[in-house]
C-alpha positions in Angstrom: -22.9 13.6 -61.8 -21.8 12.8 -58.5 -21.5 9.4 -57.8 -22.3 7.6 -54.5 -20.4 4.9 -52.9 -21.7 3.1 -49.9 -19.4 1.1 -47.4 -19.1 -0.6 -43.9 -21.6 -3.0 -44.1 -20.9 -6.7 -42.5 -21.8 -9.5 -40.3 -22.8 -8.4 -36.8 -24.7 -10.2 -33.8 -28.0 -8.6 -32.6 -27.2 -5.8 -30.4 -23.9 -4.8 -32.1 -23.3 -1.9 -34.1 -22.0 -1.0 -37.4 -21.1 2.5 -39.0 -21.8 2.9 -42.6 -20.4 5.5 -44.9 -21.4 7.0 -48.2 -18.8 8.9 -50.2 -19.5 11.2 -53.0 -17.3 11.6 -55.9 -17.8 15.3 -55.7 -19.2 17.7 -53.4 -21.5 16.1 -50.9 -22.6 19.6 -49.9 -24.4 19.7 -53.3 -26.8 17.0 -52.3 -29.0 18.8 -50.0 -30.6 17.0 -48.1 -29.0 13.6 -48.2 -30.5 10.2 -46.7 -30.0 6.9 -46.1 -32.2 4.2 -47.5 -32.4 0.5 -47.2 -34.1 -2.4 -49.1 -34.7 -5.9 -48.2 -35.5 -8.7 -51.0 -38.8 -8.2 -52.7 -39.2 -4.8 -51.2 -39.0 -1.5 -52.2 -36.3 0.5 -51.1 -37.2 2.3 -47.8 -36.3 5.7 -46.3 -34.8 5.8 -43.1 -32.9 9.1 -42.2 -32.4 12.6 -43.6 -29.7 15.2 -42.9 -29.8 18.8 -44.4 -26.9 21.1 -44.7 -28.7 23.0 -41.9 -28.9 20.2 -39.9 -32.1 19.4 -39.8 -32.4 15.7 -39.1 -35.4 12.9 -39.4 -35.5 9.2 -38.3 -38.4 6.9 -39.2 -39.6 5.6 -36.0 -38.0 2.1 -36.3 -34.4 3.3 -36.3 -35.3 6.4 -34.1 -33.0 6.3 -30.8 -30.5 3.6 -32.4 -29.2 5.1 -35.4 -27.5 8.1 -35.9 -26.8 10.1 -39.3 -24.2 12.6 -39.4 -21.7 13.7 -42.3 -18.4 15.5 -43.2 -18.6 18.0 -45.9 -14.9 18.2 -45.8 -14.4 14.5 -46.4 -17.4 14.4 -48.7 -18.7 11.7 -46.7 -22.0 10.9 -44.9 -22.2 8.4 -41.9 -24.8 6.3 -40.2 -24.1 4.9 -36.9 -26.2 1.9 -36.2 -26.5 0.6 -32.7 -28.5 -2.0 -31.1 -28.9 -3.7 -34.4 -31.9 -6.0 -34.8 -32.6 -9.0 -37.2 -35.0 -6.6 -39.0 -32.5 -4.1 -39.6 -31.1 -6.6 -42.1 -30.9 -5.1 -45.7 -28.9 -3.5 -48.2 -28.2 0.3 -47.4 -28.0 2.9 -49.6 -27.5 6.7 -49.6 -29.0 9.3 -52.0 -30.8 12.7 -52.0 -34.3 13.5 -50.7 -36.8 13.4 -51.8 -37.2 11.4 -54.9 -36.7 14.5 -57.3 -33.2 14.8 -55.6 -32.1 11.4 -56.4 -28.8 10.7 -58.4 -27.8 7.4 -59.7 -27.8 4.7 -57.0 -24.7 3.4 -55.5 -24.1 -0.4 -55.2 -25.1 -0.2 -51.5 -23.8 -2.0 -48.7 -25.2 -5.0 -47.2 -25.6 -5.3 -43.4 -26.7 -8.7 -41.9 -27.6 -9.3 -38.2 -27.4 -12.6 -37.3 -26.1 -14.6 -34.2 
């Protein structure tokens, strides 16, 4: 099974930017659609954006206009460009298929901390 590894998280001030990466051990093209999720302590994992091989993109309202999902099939990597970060964006971010019946094993996630 394809393994997913998230990276790129870190500490950023409110209003700042980060770019997350999700690298697959196999063909990322085989995971369609792909999505980004995030989770805060005590809460369920939350879907935030999805991208299909055909280019269809969807964002939840809370990130629309601030986050951009993209991928590079040749590099087997999906990205999440996050701008205008807010304290409420602080979470562990994960990538996986979408919807639930296309989930692979979850990676370790990457922590995003938004704080001044």
